[in-house]
Residue, then its C-alpha position, 0 to 999 in steps of 0.5 A: x143309756x148303753x148302746x149295742x151293735x145289731x149283728x153285722x149291720x153297724x147299727x148301734x141300738x139302745x139296750x132298752x127298745x120301745x115296743x109298740x104293739x099296744x099302741x095299735x090298740x084294738x080288742x087285745x089292748x083297748x082304745x089308744x089315746x093317739x096323742x098320748x101315744x105319740x108323746x110316749x114315743x117321743x119321751x122314750x126317744x128324748x130319754x135315749x131309747x133309739x130303737x122303736x119296734x113296730x109292725x103293720x099288723x099292730x092295729x092294722x097299720x095304726x101303730x106304724x102311723x103313730x110311730x111315723x107321726x112321733x118320729x117326725x123331726x127325730x128320724x136321725x135319732x131313731x133306729x126304726x124296726x118293723x116287720x112283714x109277713x102278716x097281711x089282711x084283707x088279702x087271700x094270699x098266704x095261709x090263714x092265721x087268725x081273725x080279729x075284728x072280722x078281718x082274716x089275717x094271713x101269714x105270707x112271706x111270698x116275695x110279691x106280698x113282701x114287696x107290697x108290704x114294704x111300700x105300705x110300711x114306708x108310707x105309714x112311717x113317712x120314711x124312705x128307708x127302714x133300719x131293721x126289716x123283720x119277718x114277723x112269723x115263719x110261713x106255714x103250709x099250705x103256702x110255706x114259701x121257701x126261706x131262700x125265696x123270702x131272703x132273696x127278696x129281702x136282700x133285693x130290698x136291701x140292695x135297693x136301699x129300702x132296708x138296712x138290716x134283715x131280721x127274723x122273728x119267732x124262728x128256730x135255729x134251723x130256720x135261721x140256718x136257712x136265712x144265713x145260707x142265702x145272706x147275712x141275718x142281723x137280728x132275731x126277735x124271740x120271746x124271753x123273760x124271767x118267766x119264759x127262758x126257753x131260748x136259753x138252751x138254743x136261740x141265745x147260744x146260736x145268736x152268740x155263735x153267729x153274731x146275730x143280735x136279739x131283740x127280746x120281746x115281753x121281758x116284763x110279761x105285759x107288765x106283770x113283772x113290774x109288780x103293778x098288776x095286783x090280784x084285784x086287776x081284772x081284764x076285759x074278755x077279749x084282752x090279750x093278757x087273758x091268753x097268758x097263763x101267768x095272769x091266771x089268779x093262781x099263777x099271778x099270786x106266785x109271781x107277785x110273791x116272788x117279786x115281793x121278795x125282791x123289795x130289799x134288792x130294789x131298795x139297795x139299788x134304788x130302783x123299781x121292780x121293773x128296772x131290776x127285771x130289765x137290768x137282769x134281762x139285758x145282762x143275760x148272755x146273748x140278749x142285745x135289746x129288751x123291748x118294753x111296751x108303752x103307750x103313755x108318757 
């Protein structure tokens, strides 16, 4: 496994990280076999993957709880990344979406962040989070200034509750605002062979300012593994129904593209998924590719 430094933090993360959104289950992903999910996380760590990315909003705390259970006895082998900024059952912040009858709000207020981190530390069963990231930017009507958010994160860092600071789903201009207050170590954008928009701005910016990138959805929820054929159907509420690439006409085009790469897989003795991930982490500015799994 190749390991890469996360910005100025000194943390060295595996170039392939484990994303645990689906571990949280719920209507977007369906029920989770909790014991199987724990085994999958432990298998990833045993294979050399040391970065595990989670968030409170993944299953309303369920993902963090299962990650915490999985890393007991392995904490010294793991770089633990989680997030703040999406809260539920709380009127503070700006409404974002509703799921399972619960209203999720965006909030990067210092008071909600201070409450969120205590919940994450408890669910994960740790006393320090290695990489703490804002999940989504704050938006009107309660658009907390980034300077206020960053000051709070820096205070948590001084208290020893977090080691590195990151921001997910942000623009270059927003990263400028973070950096004006303190060191930003990590950016987490969406990126794949099918969605390369950040090559024009985010990736060059992160190279210039030595910010690590943890790119999510590099396999497009499994589509780029070639294992999701035209016969695969999804339940009405499942997240893949919201992704344009999964529409039949687009899926057919993607599968045809992948089929043309079979000779490359044979030549390199790898799977389509491995080929796609190798391409992803070879791109300038990409530090870590986050891959989801909940079965070992």
